[in-house]
Structures are given as structure tokens and as C-alpha cells.
C-alpha positions in Angstrom: -0.1 0.0 0.0 1.3 3.5 -0.9 0.2 6.7 0.6 0.1 10.5 0.2 -0.4 12.6 3.4 -1.8 16.0 3.5 0.0 19.0 5.0 -1.6 18.3 8.5 0.2 14.9 8.8 3.8 15.5 8.4 4.9 13.6 11.5 2.5 10.7 10.6 4.3 10.6 7.2 7.7 10.6 8.7 6.9 7.8 11.2 5.3 5.6 8.5 8.5 6.0 6.4 10.4 4.9 9.4 8.0 1.8 9.5 9.0 1.3 5.8 5.8 2.5 4.1 6.0 4.6 0.9 4.5 7.9 1.8 4.6 11.0 -0.3 4.4 14.3 1.7 4.3 17.9 0.6 4.1 20.6 3.3 2.3 22.8 0.9 -0.1 21.4 -1.6 -3.6 22.1 -2.4 -6.4 19.4 -2.0 -6.6 19.2 -5.7 -2.8 18.7 -6.0 -2.9 15.9 -3.5 -5.8 14.2 -4.9 -4.2 14.4 -8.5 -1.0 13.0 -7.2 -2.9 10.1 -5.5 -5.0 9.4 -8.6 -1.8 9.4 -10.8 0.2 7.0 -8.6 -2.6 4.9 -7.1 -2.0 6.3 -3.6 -4.3 6.3 -0.6 -4.7 9.9 0.7 -4.3 10.2 4.4 -6.0 13.3 5.8 -7.6 14.9 8.8 -9.6 17.3 6.5 -13.2 16.1 6.5 -14.0 18.1 3.4 -11.3 16.2 1.5 -12.7 12.9 2.8 -16.1 13.7 1.6 -15.0 14.7 -2.0 -16.1 12.5 -4.8 -12.5 12.5 -6.0 -11.7 9.1 -7.3 -8.7 8.1 -5.2 -9.2 6.4 -1.8 -9.1 8.8 1.1 -8.6 7.6 4.6 -9.7 9.9 7.3 -7.2 10.3 10.3 -9.2 10.9 13.5 -6.8 11.8 16.2 -4.5 14.8 16.5 -1.8 12.6 18.3 0.7 11.1 15.9 1.0 8.0 17.9 -2.7 7.3 17.6 -2.7 8.0 14.0 0.0 5.5 13.3 -1.8 2.8 15.4 -5.2 3.8 13.4 -3.4 3.3 10.1 -1.7 0.0 11.0 -4.9 -1.5 12.6 -7.6 -0.2 10.2 -5.6 -0.9 7.0 -4.2 -4.2 8.5 -0.7 -3.3 7.9 1.2 -4.7 10.9 2.7 -7.5 8.8 4.0 -5.2 6.3 6.2 -3.0 8.7 9.8 -2.9 7.6 11.5 -0.5 10.1 14.5 1.4 8.8 14.1 0.3 5.1 13.4 3.8 3.8 15.2 7.1 3.9 12.8 9.4 5.9 13.6 12.6 4.0 13.6 11.1 0.5 11.0 8.2 0.9 13.3 6.0 -1.2 14.2 2.5 -0.1 17.7 2.3 1.3 20.4 -0.1 0.0 22.8 -2.2 2.1 26.3 -0.7 2.1 29.4 -2.8 2.9 31.5 -1.4 5.7 34.4 -1.3 3.2 32.4 1.1 1.0 31.4 3.2 4.0 35.0 4.3 4.9 34.8 7.7 3.1 31.2 8.3 4.0 31.2 8.2 7.6 33.4 9.4 10.5 36.2 7.0 11.5 34.6 6.3 15.0 31.4 5.2 13.3 33.2 2.9 11.0 35.1 1.3 14.0 31.8 0.8 16.1 29.1 -0.1 13.5 28.7 -3.3 11.6 26.0 -2.6 9.2 25.3 0.5 6.9 22.7 1.5 4.5 22.8 4.1 1.7 20.0 6.2 0.3 20.5 5.9 -3.5 18.6 9.3 -3.9 20.2 11.6 -1.5 23.4 9.8 -0.5 22.7 9.7 3.2 24.3 6.8 5.1 22.6 5.0 8.0 24.0 2.9 10.8 22.8 1.4 14.0 24.1 4.1 16.5 22.5 5.3 19.8 19.7 7.3 17.8 18.8 4.0 16.1 18.4 2.2 19.5 16.2 5.0 20.8 14.1 5.0 17.7 13.8 1.1 17.8 12.5 1.4 21.3 10.0 4.0 20.3 8.8 1.9 17.4 8.6 -1.2 19.5 6.1 0.6 21.8 4.1 1.9 19.1 3.8 -1.5 17.5 2.7 -2.9 20.8 -0.3 -0.7 20.9 -3.7 -1.6 19.6 -6.4 0.9 18.6 -8.8 1.3 21.6 
């Protein structure tokens, strides 16, 4: 399943990308632009805008109820039955592209020496060139994602 999130749902878009989902997000786009992009790519629109939810637009529109991003993620995962599709850290959060494994021998010129010495696995975004590794930030994110995935919609 692929998505496009409206401008009210930037944090949801970011966290869904962290979970491995393809989510387009534009901080400034009209309803018509979002609906056109969804129609073109076969994306589901994620929105809190009840007017967009009620338009006879053509693409599927999924209305998000909560203002809290944690509840929004749980709603999407549960109501669209996506928990088995979660692939944490498989996408570049800024670019939305799938990251590729990067051999540590190829990471030498791309990361600081102390990172190269302490990390075993690396990933590279083929679009922006960012390199990812399992540092302390990764561990914190993994913990937060784990807590989110344990929650069910109430």
C-alpha cells in the first residue's frame, strides 16, 4: 500500500516512512494537487480534512481521527491491516526511497572513523546519498517503534 499525506500529517508521514511505508508528503499542496498525485500513482490519501474525505475525487481517502501522531499510526496500522507489512528503517525518511545495504568497506569515506569502527552494518539512500547505521539514535528509535507496534487501537 502506498500513501500520500496532506500537510496536516507531516509527523505521521515521517513515522510511517520509518516503519517502511511509501508515503509522499508535501508541506504545501492544495487538496486538488494531493488528489491528482494520489490518482496518478494509485496512492491512498491520508488526511484529517473532513472536506477532502467527503469529496467524490476518485482516489481512496482515509480519514485520520486523532491529533496525536502515535494514535494516527496505530489507526493506520490497525484499520488498514498493515502490521505484517512493517519493515522498520528500510526507507530514507527525508527522501522516501528504499535504502540499500552498504558494505562497511564502502562506507569508509562516507562516515566518520569512529562510526566505522563501532558499527557493523550500513545502509545508503540511492537518492540523497545519506548513510545510515545502528548508533544510539537507532536504538532510541527502535525502542519507540517497538512501543508503537505493541499498541492496539482502543
